[in-house]
PyMOL commands that place a pseudoatom at each C-alpha (Angstrom):
pseudoatom trace, name=CA, resn=MET, resi=1, chain=A, elem=C, hetatm=0, pos=[50.407, -30.579, 235.719]
pseudoatom trace, name=CA, resn=ILE, resi=2, chain=A, elem=C, hetatm=0, pos=[46.617, -30.371, 235.586]
pseudoatom trace, name=CA, resn=LEU, resi=3, chain=A, elem=C, hetatm=0, pos=[46.362, -34.074, 236.362]
pseudoatom trace, name=CA, resn=SER, resi=4, chain=A, elem=C, hetatm=0, pos=[49.124, -34.287, 238.959]
pseudoatom trace, name=CA, resn=ASN, resi=5, chain=A, elem=C, hetatm=0, pos=[46.769, -34.534, 241.952]
pseudoatom trace, name=CA, resn=CYS, resi=6, chain=A, elem=C, hetatm=0, pos=[44.437, -37.117, 240.400]
pseudoatom trace, name=CA, resn=THR, resi=7, chain=A, elem=C, hetatm=0, pos=[44.289, -40.846, 240.963]
pseudoatom trace, name=CA, resn=THR, resi=8, chain=A, elem=C, hetatm=0, pos=[45.659, -43.099, 238.239]
pseudoatom trace, name=CA, resn=ASP, resi=9, chain=A, elem=C, hetatm=0, pos=[42.183, -44.041, 236.956]
pseudoatom trace, name=CA, resn=VAL, resi=10, chain=A, elem=C, hetatm=0, pos=[41.012, -40.420, 236.861]
pseudoatom trace, name=CA, resn=ARG, resi=11, chain=A, elem=C, hetatm=0, pos=[44.242, -39.368, 235.155]
pseudoatom trace, name=CA, resn=ARG, resi=12, chain=A, elem=C, hetatm=0, pos=[43.842, -42.121, 232.546]
pseudoatom trace, name=CA, resn=SER, resi=13, chain=A, elem=C, hetatm=0, pos=[40.205, -41.185, 231.970]
pseudoatom trace, name=CA, resn=HIS, resi=14, chain=A, elem=C, hetatm=0, pos=[41.030, -37.485, 231.489]
pseudoatom trace, name=CA, resn=THR, resi=15, chain=A, elem=C, hetatm=0, pos=[43.990, -38.244, 229.255]
pseudoatom trace, name=CA, resn=ASN, resi=16, chain=A, elem=C, hetatm=0, pos=[41.851, -40.531, 227.082]
pseudoatom trace, name=CA, resn=ALA, resi=17, chain=A, elem=C, hetatm=0, pos=[39.126, -37.868, 226.874]
pseudoatom trace, name=CA, resn=MET, resi=18, chain=A, elem=C, hetatm=0, pos=[41.727, -35.321, 225.767]
pseudoatom trace, name=CA, resn=ALA, resi=19, chain=A, elem=C, hetatm=0, pos=[43.044, -37.801, 223.195]
pseudoatom trace, name=CA, resn=ARG, resi=20, chain=A, elem=C, hetatm=0, pos=[39.542, -38.383, 221.775]
pseudoatom trace, name=CA, resn=SER, resi=21, chain=A, elem=C, hetatm=0, pos=[39.072, -34.619, 221.437]
pseudoatom trace, name=CA, resn=LEU, resi=22, chain=A, elem=C, hetatm=0, pos=[42.403, -34.307, 219.664]
pseudoatom trace, name=CA, resn=VAL, resi=23, chain=A, elem=C, hetatm=0, pos=[41.510, -37.151, 217.267]
pseudoatom trace, name=CA, resn=ALA, resi=24, chain=A, elem=C, hetatm=0, pos=[38.213, -35.422, 216.490]
pseudoatom trace, name=CA, resn=ALA, resi=25, chain=A, elem=C, hetatm=0, pos=[40.194, -32.278, 215.661]
pseudoatom trace, name=CA, resn=GLY, resi=26, chain=A, elem=C, hetatm=0, pos=[42.539, -34.250, 213.391]
pseudoatom trace, name=CA, resn=ARG, resi=27, chain=A, elem=C, hetatm=0, pos=[45.526, -33.812, 215.737]
pseudoatom trace, name=CA, resn=HIS, resi=28, chain=A, elem=C, hetatm=0, pos=[46.694, -37.429, 215.640]
pseudoatom trace, name=CA, resn=HIS, resi=29, chain=A, elem=C, hetatm=0, pos=[50.268, -36.857, 216.807]
pseudoatom trace, name=CA, resn=ALA, resi=30, chain=A, elem=C, hetatm=0, pos=[49.083, -35.115, 219.972]
pseudoatom trace, name=CA, resn=ALA, resi=31, chain=A, elem=C, hetatm=0, pos=[46.289, -37.648, 220.508]
pseudoatom trace, name=CA, resn=HIS, resi=32, chain=A, elem=C, hetatm=0, pos=[48.712, -40.539, 220.249]
pseudoatom trace, name=CA, resn=VAL, resi=33, chain=A, elem=C, hetatm=0, pos=[50.999, -38.978, 222.848]
pseudoatom trace, name=CA, resn=CYS, resi=34, chain=A, elem=C, hetatm=0, pos=[47.993, -38.804, 225.180]
pseudoatom trace, name=CA, resn=TYR, resi=35, chain=A, elem=C, hetatm=0, pos=[47.076, -42.415, 224.463]
pseudoatom trace, name=CA, resn=LEU, resi=36, chain=A, elem=C, hetatm=0, pos=[50.651, -43.544, 225.128]
pseudoatom trace, name=CA, resn=LEU, resi=37, chain=A, elem=C, hetatm=0, pos=[50.698, -41.593, 228.398]
pseudoatom trace, name=CA, resn=SER, resi=38, chain=A, elem=C, hetatm=0, pos=[47.477, -43.330, 229.432]
pseudoatom trace, name=CA, resn=GLY, resi=39, chain=A, elem=C, hetatm=0, pos=[49.072, -46.736, 228.846]
pseudoatom trace, name=CA, resn=ALA, resi=40, chain=A, elem=C, hetatm=0, pos=[47.693, -47.626, 225.403]
pseudoatom trace, name=CA, resn=GLN, resi=41, chain=A, elem=C, hetatm=0, pos=[49.987, -49.351, 222.924]
pseudoatom trace, name=CA, resn=PRO, resi=42, chain=A, elem=C, hetatm=0, pos=[49.875, -49.478, 219.118]
pseudoatom trace, name=CA, resn=SER, resi=43, chain=A, elem=C, hetatm=0, pos=[47.660, -52.375, 218.108]
pseudoatom trace, name=CA, resn=ARG, resi=44, chain=A, elem=C, hetatm=0, pos=[46.575, -54.277, 215.024]
pseudoatom trace, name=CA, resn=LEU, resi=45, chain=A, elem=C, hetatm=0, pos=[44.446, -52.594, 212.393]
pseudoatom trace, name=CA, resn=ASP, resi=46, chain=A, elem=C, hetatm=0, pos=[41.770, -55.286, 212.699]
pseudoatom trace, name=CA, resn=ASP, resi=47, chain=A, elem=C, hetatm=0, pos=[41.346, -54.560, 216.425]
pseudoatom trace, name=CA, resn=GLU, resi=48, chain=A, elem=C, hetatm=0, pos=[38.013, -52.723, 216.647]
pseudoatom trace, name=CA, resn=LYS, resi=49, chain=A, elem=C, hetatm=0, pos=[39.112, -51.089, 219.931]
pseudoatom trace, name=CA, resn=ALA, resi=50, chain=A, elem=C, hetatm=0, pos=[42.406, -49.805, 218.488]
pseudoatom trace, name=CA, resn=LYS, resi=51, chain=A, elem=C, hetatm=0, pos=[43.188, -46.286, 219.603]
pseudoatom trace, name=CA, resn=LEU, resi=52, chain=A, elem=C, hetatm=0, pos=[46.385, -46.138, 217.589]
pseudoatom trace, name=CA, resn=VAL, resi=53, chain=A, elem=C, hetatm=0, pos=[48.074, -48.387, 215.059]
pseudoatom trace, name=CA, resn=LEU, resi=54, chain=A, elem=C, hetatm=0, pos=[50.978, -46.299, 213.769]
pseudoatom trace, name=CA, resn=LEU, resi=55, chain=A, elem=C, hetatm=0, pos=[52.078, -43.189, 215.640]
pseudoatom trace, name=CA, resn=GLY, resi=56, chain=A, elem=C, hetatm=0, pos=[50.835, -39.973, 214.110]
pseudoatom trace, name=CA, resn=ALA, resi=57, chain=A, elem=C, hetatm=0, pos=[48.587, -41.684, 211.557]
pseudoatom trace, name=CA, resn=ASP, resi=58, chain=A, elem=C, hetatm=0, pos=[44.813, -41.947, 211.287]
pseudoatom trace, name=CA, resn=HIS, resi=59, chain=A, elem=C, hetatm=0, pos=[44.217, -45.696, 211.028]
pseudoatom trace, name=CA, resn=ARG, resi=60, chain=A, elem=C, hetatm=0, pos=[40.618, -45.117, 209.892]
pseudoatom trace, name=CA, resn=ARG, resi=61, chain=A, elem=C, hetatm=0, pos=[41.999, -44.183, 206.457]
pseudoatom trace, name=CA, resn=ASN, resi=62, chain=A, elem=C, hetatm=0, pos=[43.095, -46.790, 203.924]
pseudoatom trace, name=CA, resn=VAL, resi=63, chain=A, elem=C, hetatm=0, pos=[46.465, -48.441, 204.459]
pseudoatom trace, name=CA, resn=GLU, resi=64, chain=A, elem=C, hetatm=0, pos=[48.246, -46.602, 201.658]
pseudoatom trace, name=CA, resn=GLU, resi=65, chain=A, elem=C, hetatm=0, pos=[47.243, -43.268, 203.197]
pseudoatom trace, name=CA, resn=PHE, resi=66, chain=A, elem=C, hetatm=0, pos=[47.948, -43.934, 206.861]
pseudoatom trace, name=CA, resn=ALA, resi=67, chain=A, elem=C, hetatm=0, pos=[50.921, -46.325, 206.633]
pseudoatom trace, name=CA, resn=THR, resi=68, chain=A, elem=C, hetatm=0, pos=[53.346, -43.607, 205.621]
pseudoatom trace, name=CA, resn=VAL, resi=69, chain=A, elem=C, hetatm=0, pos=[57.106, -43.915, 205.950]
pseudoatom trace, name=CA, resn=GLU, resi=70, chain=A, elem=C, hetatm=0, pos=[56.994, -41.281, 208.685]
pseudoatom trace, name=CA, resn=ALA, resi=71, chain=A, elem=C, hetatm=0, pos=[54.332, -43.151, 210.698]
pseudoatom trace, name=CA, resn=ILE, resi=72, chain=A, elem=C, hetatm=0, pos=[56.186, -46.461, 210.379]
pseudoatom trace, name=CA, resn=HIS, resi=73, chain=A, elem=C, hetatm=0, pos=[59.475, -44.856, 211.435]
pseudoatom trace, name=CA, resn=ALA, resi=74, chain=A, elem=C, hetatm=0, pos=[57.862, -42.996, 214.351]
pseudoatom trace, name=CA, resn=THR, resi=75, chain=A, elem=C, hetatm=0, pos=[56.413, -46.272, 215.630]
pseudoatom trace, name=CA, resn=GLU, resi=76, chain=A, elem=C, hetatm=0, pos=[59.773, -48.011, 215.163]
pseudoatom trace, name=CA, resn=ILE, resi=77, chain=A, elem=C, hetatm=0, pos=[61.458, -45.278, 217.199]
pseudoatom trace, name=CA, resn=TYR, resi=78, chain=A, elem=C, hetatm=0, pos=[58.870, -45.724, 219.944]
pseudoatom trace, name=CA, resn=GLU, resi=79, chain=A, elem=C, hetatm=0, pos=[59.436, -49.496, 219.960]
pseudoatom trace, name=CA, resn=PHE, resi=80, chain=A, elem=C, hetatm=0, pos=[63.207, -49.012, 220.096]
pseudoatom trace, name=CA, resn=ALA, resi=81, chain=A, elem=C, hetatm=0, pos=[62.978, -46.471, 222.937]
pseudoatom trace, name=CA, resn=CYS, resi=82, chain=A, elem=C, hetatm=0, pos=[60.750, -48.806, 224.966]
pseudoatom trace, name=CA, resn=SER, resi=83, chain=A, elem=C, hetatm=0, pos=[63.078, -51.743, 224.319]
pseudoatom trace, name=CA, resn=LEU, resi=84, chain=A, elem=C, hetatm=0, pos=[65.961, -49.798, 225.885]
pseudoatom trace, name=CA, resn=GLY, resi=85, chain=A, elem=C, hetatm=0, pos=[64.197, -50.050, 229.229]
pseudoatom trace, name=CA, resn=ASN, resi=86, chain=A, elem=C, hetatm=0, pos=[62.763, -53.525, 228.665]
pseudoatom trace, name=CA, resn=GLU, resi=87, chain=A, elem=C, hetatm=0, pos=[64.585, -55.930, 226.358]
pseudoatom trace, name=CA, resn=ASN, resi=88, chain=A, elem=C, hetatm=0, pos=[61.391, -58.016, 226.086]
pseudoatom trace, name=CA, resn=PHE, resi=89, chain=A, elem=C, hetatm=0, pos=[59.372, -55.104, 224.693]
pseudoatom trace, name=CA, resn=CYS, resi=90, chain=A, elem=C, hetatm=0, pos=[57.956, -55.785, 221.237]
pseudoatom trace, name=CA, resn=LEU, resi=91, chain=A, elem=C, hetatm=0, pos=[55.137, -54.411, 219.097]
pseudoatom trace, name=CA, resn=PRO, resi=92, chain=A, elem=C, hetatm=0, pos=[53.936, -57.429, 217.106]
pseudoatom trace, name=CA, resn=ALA, resi=93, chain=A, elem=C, hetatm=0, pos=[51.501, -55.285, 215.108]
pseudoatom trace, name=CA, resn=LEU, resi=94, chain=A, elem=C, hetatm=0, pos=[54.406, -53.178, 213.796]
pseudoatom trace, name=CA, resn=GLN, resi=95, chain=A, elem=C, hetatm=0, pos=[55.994, -56.088, 211.939]
pseudoatom trace, name=CA, resn=GLU, resi=96, chain=A, elem=C, hetatm=0, pos=[53.407, -56.118, 209.150]
pseudoatom trace, name=CA, resn=TYR, resi=97, chain=A, elem=C, hetatm=0, pos=[54.138, -52.442, 208.480]
pseudoatom trace, name=CA, resn=ARG, resi=98, chain=A, elem=C, hetatm=0, pos=[57.871, -53.145, 208.488]
pseudoatom trace, name=CA, resn=LEU, resi=99, chain=A, elem=C, hetatm=0, pos=[57.165, -55.746, 205.816]
pseudoatom trace, name=CA, resn=LEU, resi=100, chain=A, elem=C, hetatm=0, pos=[55.110, -53.193, 203.857]
pseudoatom trace, name=CA, resn=TYR, resi=101, chain=A, elem=C, hetatm=0, pos=[58.039, -50.776, 204.125]
pseudoatom trace, name=CA, resn=ALA, resi=102, chain=A, elem=C, hetatm=0, pos=[60.438, -53.488, 202.921]
pseudoatom trace, name=CA, resn=HIS, resi=103, chain=A, elem=C, hetatm=0, pos=[58.162, -54.048, 199.929]
pseudoatom trace, name=CA, resn=ARG, resi=104, chain=A, elem=C, hetatm=0, pos=[58.241, -50.331, 199.171]
pseudoatom trace, name=CA, resn=LEU, resi=105, chain=A, elem=C, hetatm=0, pos=[62.032, -50.380, 199.365]
pseudoatom trace, name=CA, resn=THR, resi=106, chain=A, elem=C, hetatm=0, pos=[62.195, -53.188, 196.786]
pseudoatom trace, name=CA, resn=GLU, resi=107, chain=A, elem=C, hetatm=0, pos=[59.961, -51.148, 194.480]
pseudoatom trace, name=CA, resn=LEU, resi=108, chain=A, elem=C, hetatm=0, pos=[62.545, -48.377, 194.748]
pseudoatom trace, name=CA, resn=GLY, resi=109, chain=A, elem=C, hetatm=0, pos=[65.368, -50.774, 193.892]
pseudoatom trace, name=CA, resn=ARG, resi=110, chain=A, elem=C, hetatm=0, pos=[66.769, -50.898, 197.424]
pseudoatom trace, name=CA, resn=GLN, resi=111, chain=A, elem=C, hetatm=0, pos=[66.877, -54.668, 197.810]
pseudoatom trace, name=CA, resn=SER, resi=112, chain=A, elem=C, hetatm=0, pos=[69.693, -54.743, 200.373]
pseudoatom trace, name=CA, resn=GLN, resi=113, chain=A, elem=C, hetatm=0, pos=[67.812, -52.380, 202.700]
pseudoatom trace, name=CA, resn=ALA, resi=114, chain=A, elem=C, hetatm=0, pos=[64.623, -54.404, 202.183]
pseudoatom trace, name=CA, resn=LEU, resi=115, chain=A, elem=C, hetatm=0, pos=[66.509, -57.566, 203.092]
pseudoatom trace, name=CA, resn=GLN, resi=116, chain=A, elem=C, hetatm=0, pos=[67.760, -55.919, 206.293]
pseudoatom trace, name=CA, resn=TYR, resi=117, chain=A, elem=C, hetatm=0, pos=[64.162, -55.085, 207.207]
pseudoatom trace, name=CA, resn=CYS, resi=118, chain=A, elem=C, hetatm=0, pos=[63.069, -58.671, 206.524]
pseudoatom trace, name=CA, resn=GLU, resi=119, chain=A, elem=C, hetatm=0, pos=[65.911, -59.970, 208.681]
pseudoatom trace, name=CA, resn=ALA, resi=120, chain=A, elem=C, hetatm=0, pos=[64.899, -57.578, 211.493]
pseudoatom trace, name=CA, resn=ILE, resi=121, chain=A, elem=C, hetatm=0, pos=[61.291, -58.799, 211.255]
pseudoatom trace, name=CA, resn=SER, resi=122, chain=A, elem=C, hetatm=0, pos=[62.479, -62.405, 211.413]
pseudoatom trace, name=CA, resn=ALA, resi=123, chain=A, elem=C, hetatm=0, pos=[64.641, -61.652, 214.441]
pseudoatom trace, name=CA, resn=GLN, resi=124, chain=A, elem=C, hetatm=0, pos=[61.730, -60.003, 216.250]
pseudoatom trace, name=CA, resn=ILE, resi=125, chain=A, elem=C, hetatm=0, pos=[59.445, -62.950, 215.561]
pseudoatom trace, name=CA, resn=CYS, resi=126, chain=A, elem=C, hetatm=0, pos=[62.070, -65.476, 216.695]
pseudoatom trace, name=CA, resn=ARG, resi=127, chain=A, elem=C, hetatm=0, pos=[62.901, -63.479, 219.838]
pseudoatom trace, name=CA, resn=HIS, resi=128, chain=A, elem=C, hetatm=0, pos=[59.273, -62.850, 220.857]
pseudoatom trace, name=CA, resn=GLN, resi=129, chain=A, elem=C, hetatm=0, pos=[57.378, -65.889, 219.491]
pseudoatom trace, name=CA, resn=ALA, resi=130, chain=A, elem=C, hetatm=0, pos=[54.875, -65.856, 222.352]
pseudoatom trace, name=CA, resn=SER, resi=131, chain=A, elem=C, hetatm=0, pos=[53.751, -62.332, 221.371]
pseudoatom trace, name=CA, resn=PHE, resi=132, chain=A, elem=C, hetatm=0, pos=[52.759, -63.345, 217.853]
pseudoatom trace, name=CA, resn=SER, resi=133, chain=A, elem=C, hetatm=0, pos=[49.597, -64.993, 216.614]
pseudoatom trace, name=CA, resn=PHE, resi=134, chain=A, elem=C, hetatm=0, pos=[50.122, -67.242, 213.586]
pseudoatom trace, name=CA, resn=ALA, resi=135, chain=A, elem=C, hetatm=0, pos=[46.488, -68.249, 213.041]
for i in range(1, 135): cmd.bond("trace and resi %d" % i, "trace and resi %d" % (i + 1))
show_as sticks, trace
zoom trace
């Protein structure tokens, strides 16, 4: 409501400023909502300009700490919701965390679920080859 009378660029700038303040306060869930509203998308961990990698997680921490089941699932839900409105929507950076989750499932003895995850990753890569970098 505060930003309703602003131009798109001003709105994006204010939303990003609010997100940065929320990150500084450790409120990553709220910050990521702001980033998503400003048009940012989850990106790869090695992207120095990444504002978010997995929803609700601080990607400045080590992978084992930030790549939680909850963060992976939250990002999967976001990807699914976006794909409902655009069948070509895909988050290539999410696939490596899906693979990490599949690995964790195998460690828990859930091979059939892990296989389903691997098949879903394969399907995403085949369906959206142009979105993936194989270098």
